[in-house]
C-alpha positions as CSV (number, residue, x, y, z in Angstrom):
1,M,20.1,79.8,-18.2
2,K,22.4,82.2,-19.5
3,K,23.5,82.8,-15.5
4,Q,24.5,78.7,-15.2
5,Y,27.5,79.3,-18.4
6,E,28.2,82.0,-17.3
7,L,29.1,79.3,-13.5
8,I,31.4,77.1,-16.0
9,T,34.3,78.4,-16.6
10,P,38.0,78.4,-17.3
11,S,38.7,80.0,-13.9
12,W,36.1,78.2,-12.1
13,V,37.1,74.5,-13.1
14,L,41.2,76.1,-12.2
15,K,38.9,77.0,-8.5
16,I,38.0,73.8,-8.1
17,C,41.0,71.8,-8.7
18,R,42.9,74.5,-6.5
19,K,39.8,73.5,-3.8
20,Y,41.0,69.3,-3.8
21,K,44.5,69.9,-5.5
22,H,45.2,66.7,-2.5
23,T,42.2,64.8,-3.4
24,I,43.1,64.7,-6.8
25,K,46.1,63.6,-5.9
26,K,45.2,60.9,-4.1
27,I,42.7,59.7,-6.6
28,I,45.8,59.4,-9.0
29,L,47.8,57.0,-6.4
30,I,45.0,54.9,-6.0
31,T,44.4,54.5,-9.6
32,N,47.9,53.7,-9.6
33,L,47.6,51.4,-7.1
34,F,45.4,49.6,-9.2
35,F,47.4,49.1,-11.8
36,V,49.6,47.2,-9.5
37,F,47.4,45.1,-8.3
38,V,46.8,43.7,-12.5
39,F,50.5,44.0,-12.3
40,I,50.4,41.4,-9.4
41,S,47.8,39.1,-11.1
42,N,48.9,38.5,-14.4
43,D,53.0,38.5,-13.0
44,F,52.2,35.4,-10.0
45,S,51.9,32.9,-12.0
46,L,55.2,33.6,-13.3
47,H,57.5,33.6,-9.5
48,H,54.8,30.8,-8.0
49,V,56.2,27.8,-7.2
50,K,53.7,25.3,-7.2
51,N,52.9,26.4,-11.3
52,I,56.7,24.2,-11.0
53,N,54.5,20.8,-12.0
54,K,52.9,22.6,-15.1
55,Y,56.3,22.2,-16.4
56,G,57.3,18.7,-16.0
57,I,60.9,17.3,-16.7
58,N,62.1,21.5,-16.7
59,N,61.5,21.9,-13.2
60,K,64.5,22.4,-11.8
61,L,64.8,24.7,-14.9
62,Y,61.7,26.1,-14.2
63,Q,63.4,27.1,-10.4
64,H,66.6,28.8,-12.0
65,N,64.9,30.9,-13.9
66,I,63.1,31.7,-11.2
67,E,65.6,32.6,-9.0
68,T,67.7,34.1,-11.8
69,R,65.0,36.5,-12.5
70,Y,65.1,37.6,-8.7
71,D,68.8,38.0,-8.3
72,R,69.0,40.3,-11.7
73,I,66.1,42.8,-9.9
74,L,67.8,43.2,-7.0
75,T,71.5,43.7,-8.5
76,E,69.5,45.9,-10.9
77,H,71.1,48.9,-8.7
78,V,67.6,51.1,-8.9
79,K,67.7,53.3,-6.3
80,H,64.6,54.0,-5.6
81,L,63.6,57.0,-3.8
82,W,61.3,56.1,-1.0
83,K,64.7,54.5,0.8
84,N,66.3,57.8,0.8
85,N,65.9,61.4,2.5
86,F,64.0,63.4,1.2
87,S,66.1,66.4,-0.1
88,L,66.1,69.3,-1.0
89,E,68.1,68.6,-4.6
90,V,66.2,66.7,-7.7
91,N,68.6,64.5,-8.0
92,T,72.2,64.0,-8.4
93,S,71.8,62.5,-12.4
94,Q,70.9,66.2,-13.6
95,K,73.4,68.6,-14.7
96,N,73.1,71.3,-11.8
97,P,71.4,69.0,-8.7
98,S,72.3,72.2,-7.0
99,S,70.3,74.5,-8.8
100,L,67.2,74.6,-7.1
101,K,68.8,74.1,-3.5
102,D,71.2,77.4,-4.4
103,H,67.4,78.9,-5.2
104,V,65.8,78.3,-1.6
105,S,68.8,78.9,-0.1
106,S,68.7,82.7,-1.5
107,N,65.5,82.9,-1.3
108,Q,66.0,82.1,2.9
109,S,68.3,83.3,5.8
110,T,70.2,81.4,7.7
111,E,67.9,80.2,10.5
112,E,65.7,79.6,7.9
113,I,67.4,77.4,6.2
114,K,68.6,75.2,9.9
115,K,65.1,75.3,10.3
116,T,64.5,73.4,6.7
117,N,67.6,71.9,6.9
118,E,66.2,70.4,11.1
119,L,62.2,69.8,10.1
120,I,63.8,67.8,6.6
121,T,65.9,65.9,8.6
122,N,62.4,65.3,11.8
123,L,60.7,64.3,8.5
124,S,62.7,62.2,6.9
125,K,62.8,59.8,10.5
126,L,58.9,59.7,10.4
127,W,58.9,58.0,6.6
128,K,61.2,56.2,7.5
129,D,59.9,54.8,10.5
130,M,57.0,54.2,8.2
131,I,58.8,52.2,5.8
132,K,60.6,50.1,8.5
133,N,56.7,49.7,10.3
134,T,54.8,48.8,7.3
135,E,57.7,46.3,6.2
136,E,57.6,44.2,9.6
137,E,53.5,43.7,10.0
138,Y,54.4,43.5,5.8
139,N,56.8,40.7,5.8
140,H,54.4,39.4,9.6
141,N,51.3,39.1,6.6
142,T,53.4,37.3,4.1
143,D,55.2,34.7,5.9
144,H,53.2,32.1,4.6
145,M,53.7,33.2,0.9
146,D,57.1,32.3,-1.1
147,H,59.4,34.7,0.2
148,K,61.2,35.9,-3.0
149,W,57.3,36.2,-5.1
150,R,56.6,38.1,-1.8
151,D,60.1,40.3,-1.3
152,D,59.6,41.2,-5.7
153,M,56.4,42.1,-5.0
154,W,57.4,45.0,-2.1
155,N,60.4,46.0,-4.3
156,K,58.9,46.6,-7.4
157,Q,55.4,46.9,-7.4
158,W,54.6,48.7,-3.7
159,G,58.3,50.3,-4.4
160,K,56.3,52.3,-7.1
161,Y,53.6,53.5,-5.3
162,L,56.5,54.9,-2.6
163,D,58.3,56.5,-5.2
164,A,55.6,58.2,-6.3
165,A,54.4,58.8,-2.4
166,H,58.1,60.1,-1.6
167,D,58.2,62.9,-4.8
168,N,55.1,64.5,-4.5
169,I,56.1,65.1,-0.2
170,N,59.4,66.1,-1.4
171,K,57.8,68.6,-3.5
172,H,55.6,71.0,-0.8
173,L,59.5,70.1,1.0
174,R,61.5,71.7,-2.0
175,N,58.3,75.2,-1.9
176,Y,59.8,77.8,0.7
177,N,56.9,79.5,-0.2
178,S,55.3,77.0,2.5
179,S,55.1,77.7,5.8
180,E,56.5,75.0,8.1
181,D,52.9,73.8,9.8
182,Y,52.2,73.0,6.3
183,K,55.1,71.3,5.1
184,K,54.2,68.6,8.8
185,D,50.5,68.1,7.7
186,I,51.2,67.3,4.0
187,T,53.7,64.9,5.0
188,N,52.2,63.6,7.9
189,K,49.0,63.4,5.3
190,W,51.2,61.5,3.0
191,I,52.6,58.8,5.2
192,Q,49.2,58.3,7.1
193,W,47.8,57.1,3.6
194,A,50.8,55.3,2.9
195,S,50.5,53.5,5.7
196,E,46.5,52.7,5.6
197,D,46.6,51.9,1.4
198,V,49.6,48.9,2.6
199,E,46.9,47.1,4.0
200,V,44.8,47.4,0.9
201,F,47.6,46.1,-1.3
202,V,48.2,42.8,1.3
203,N,45.0,42.0,0.9
204,A,45.1,41.7,-2.6
205,L,48.4,39.4,-2.4
206,K,46.6,37.1,-0.4
207,Q,43.7,37.5,-2.3
208,E,45.9,36.1,-6.0
209,W,47.7,33.7,-3.5
210,Y,45.1,31.4,-2.3
211,K,42.7,31.8,-5.7
212,N,46.0,30.4,-7.0
213,N,46.5,27.9,-4.2
214,N,43.2,26.6,-4.2
215,N,43.1,25.8,-8.2
């Protein structure tokens, strides 16, 4: 019995966390996706054109509110991380945005810096290709829905998922202690997850859409 207590130590817990760190991050991302689905359910009635009937003589006012809200979202100038290339810089809003880049450069030779930049360029292309393909498929699978609401869900809600994935990839790319192969593998893994999880997101939208249209 004493031996069992000795096995469960802080070092043992830390070892388990390190061993399954990518699985833990994936679980956290899926949890975030769940809350996105909750938002979809709560927010659906605010966008769905069928609900105009509930406003009677205020139909025009309701439609105006939808359009105003949608236009505001598009003009907020929110900088979505997922729309950018990967970078060694943290972000341009920080006081010393190049501090991390300088730190990485000081620990790398000119040849290593060149390879790192090429790697980031190539992985950024893979990421943007994935975004382009999934967005085209998303638009095709949701073409029967109200396009304003559909686009809002992509930019506002799915964008949160993509921001989280983009941020995680960037953290690994900024780690100069990680090998090039590791950075490639972890980036491909996140890209694969995003490609698969968008199907879950689309299915959730479809369920909410059909439910509200059949009532």
